[in-house]
C-alpha positions in Angstrom: -18.1 -11.7 -17.2 -20.2 -11.4 -14.1 -23.5 -12.8 -15.0 -26.9 -10.8 -14.5 -28.4 -12.9 -12.2 -25.3 -12.3 -9.6 -25.8 -8.5 -10.3 -29.6 -8.6 -9.4 -28.9 -11.0 -6.2 -26.1 -8.4 -5.4 -28.4 -5.2 -5.9 -31.2 -7.0 -3.9 -29.3 -8.1 -0.9 -27.6 -4.6 -0.5 -31.0 -2.8 -1.1 -32.3 -5.1 1.9 -29.0 -4.1 4.0 -29.3 -0.3 3.2 -32.8 -0.4 4.4 -32.4 -2.1 7.5 -28.8 -0.2 8.3 -31.0 3.2 8.0 -33.7 2.2 10.2 -31.3 0.5 13.0 -28.1 2.5 12.7 -28.7 5.7 10.8 -27.1 7.0 8.0 -23.7 7.9 9.5 -22.9 4.1 9.7 -22.9 4.1 5.8 -19.7 6.2 6.3 -17.9 3.2 7.3 -15.2 2.4 4.2 -16.9 -1.2 4.1 -20.5 -0.1 3.8 -19.1 2.7 1.0 -17.5 -0.2 -0.7 -20.7 -2.4 -0.3 -22.7 0.2 -2.0 -20.3 1.5 -4.4 -20.1 -2.2 -5.8 -23.7 -2.0 -7.1 -23.0 0.7 -9.7 -19.7 -0.8 -10.4 -21.4 -4.1 -11.2 -24.0 -2.7 -13.3 -21.7 -0.2 -15.4 -19.0 -2.8 -15.4 -16.6 -0.2 -14.3 -12.9 -1.1 -13.9 -12.3 2.3 -12.3 -15.0 2.4 -9.5 -14.2 -1.7 -8.8 -10.7 -0.8 -8.7 -10.9 2.4 -6.3 -13.2 0.3 -4.1 -10.8 -2.9 -3.9 -7.6 -0.5 -2.9 -9.5 1.4 -0.5 -11.1 -1.7 1.5 -9.4 -5.2 0.5 -6.8 -5.3 3.5 -9.1 -4.1 6.3 -12.0 -6.6 4.8 -9.5 -9.1 4.8 -8.4 -8.5 8.4 -12.1 -8.5 9.7 -12.7 -11.9 8.0 -9.5 -13.1 9.8 -10.3 -11.8 13.1 -13.9 -13.4 12.6 -12.2 -17.0 11.9 -9.7 -16.5 14.8 -12.2 -15.2 17.2 -14.4 -18.4 16.6 -11.9 -20.6 16.4 -9.9 -19.4 19.4 -12.8 -18.0 21.6 -11.0 -14.9 22.4 -10.6 -11.1 21.3 -7.9 -10.9 18.7 -7.7 -7.7 16.5 -10.9 -6.5 17.7 -12.7 -5.7 14.1 -15.6 -8.1 14.8 -16.2 -7.2 18.5 -19.5 -6.2 17.9 -20.4 -9.5 16.2 -20.3 -11.3 19.6 -22.3 -8.5 21.6 -25.2 -10.3 23.0 -27.5 -7.1 23.1 -27.4 -6.6 19.5 -29.8 -8.3 17.6 -28.6 -11.5 16.0 -30.4 -10.8 12.6 -28.3 -7.3 12.4 -25.2 -9.2 13.4 -26.1 -11.7 10.4 -26.4 -9.0 7.9 -22.8 -7.9 9.1 -21.4 -11.3 7.4 -21.2 -9.2 4.2 -18.0 -8.5 4.9 -17.4 -12.1 4.3 -18.1 -12.1 0.7 -17.0 -8.6 0.2 -13.3 -9.0 -0.7 -14.4 -11.8 -3.1 -16.9 -9.8 -5.0 -14.6 -6.8 -5.4 -11.6 -9.0 -6.5 -14.0 -10.4 -8.9 -15.0 -7.3 -10.4 -11.2 -6.5 -10.8 -10.6 -9.3 -12.7 -13.3 -9.4 -14.9 -13.3 -5.6 -15.6 -9.1 -5.3 -15.2 -7.6 -3.1 -13.0 -7.7 0.7 -13.7 -3.9 1.1 -12.4 -4.1 4.9 -13.4 -7.2 5.7 -11.4 -7.3 3.3 -8.4 -4.7 4.6 -6.2 -5.5 8.4 -6.7 -9.3 7.6 -6.3 -8.7 5.7 -2.8 -6.8 8.8 -1.6 -9.7 10.8 -2.7 -11.9 8.8 -1.5 -10.3 8.7 2.2 -10.0 12.7 1.9 -13.6 12.9 1.8 -14.6 9.7 4.2 -12.4 10.1 7.2 -13.2 13.7 7.9 -16.7 13.4 7.3 -16.7 10.2 10.1 -15.0 12.4 12.2 -17.4 15.7 11.8 -20.6 13.4 11.6 -19.7 10.5 13.9 -19.3 10.3 17.8 -16.8 8.7 20.0 -19.2 5.7 20.8 -19.4 4.9 16.8 -15.8 5.5 16.1 -16.5 5.3 12.6 -13.1 4.3 10.8 -11.5 4.8 13.8 -11.5 8.7 13.5 -11.4 9.0 17.4 -9.0 6.5 18.1 -7.5 3.1 17.6 -10.2 1.3 19.4 -10.8 3.5 22.4 -10.7 7.6 21.8 -7.2 8.9 22.0 -6.7 11.9 23.7 -2.7 12.7 23.2 -3.3 14.1 19.4 -5.6 17.1 18.2 -8.4 15.8 16.1 -6.7 17.3 13.0 -3.3 16.0 13.4 -5.0 12.4 14.2 -7.2 12.5 11.3 -4.3 13.5 9.2 -2.1 10.6 10.7 -4.9 8.3 10.3 -5.0 9.4 6.7 -1.5 8.7 6.0 -2.0 5.6 7.5 -4.5 4.1 5.1 -2.6 5.6 2.0 0.7 4.5 3.1 0.4 1.0 4.6 -3.3 0.0 2.9 -3.4 1.7 -0.1 -0.2 1.8 -1.5 0.7 -2.1 -1.1 -2.7 -3.3 -2.1 -2.2 -1.2 -5.6 1.2 -2.6 -5.9 -0.4 -6.3 -5.6 -3.2 -5.8 -7.6 -0.9 -4.4 -10.4 1.0 -7.5 -10.4 -1.6 -10.0 -10.1 -4.6 -8.7 -12.0 -5.2 -7.9 -15.8 -4.7 -3.8 -16.4 -7.9 -2.1 -17.6 -7.9 -1.4 -21.3 -4.5 -3.9 -21.9 
């Protein structure tokens, strides 16, 4: 099982990030899937919830791994690769904010550790992630801004102009479900113990 000292340390770390994020970025920034997972992992840890851990893992594992790959390649090659970590190299952004954003590095491991320890809730994970995306993506568009482009609801990198906003967000939603959530669900079903089994 995941030890209490880790739960306490993780919770304290998330509280620090939460306070700083709210002060510097505002509540809207918490709509990023990665922030939802960071925060959601706290109750998942304390409740030892296979369901919550599984939903969060399906929802963010692939983007979080891509973020890590992008950061490593950017550091190694000194040039833009995917663009997910572009903000980490903005010199006008305070260094301590960029350092706190390194929570993306251990987040996939924390989520996978929970799923390994608590089991993969195969009956809940994919429907839960799909429902989460159905709430988070429209909210990111409605409450976000083109400058923040939370969860890319205004476009992939740049603001897209070709599709109507509702059509674009619907397509983005389908992309998340079909290209990210479904493969992640299949892999977790295959490689991780099932909850309650």
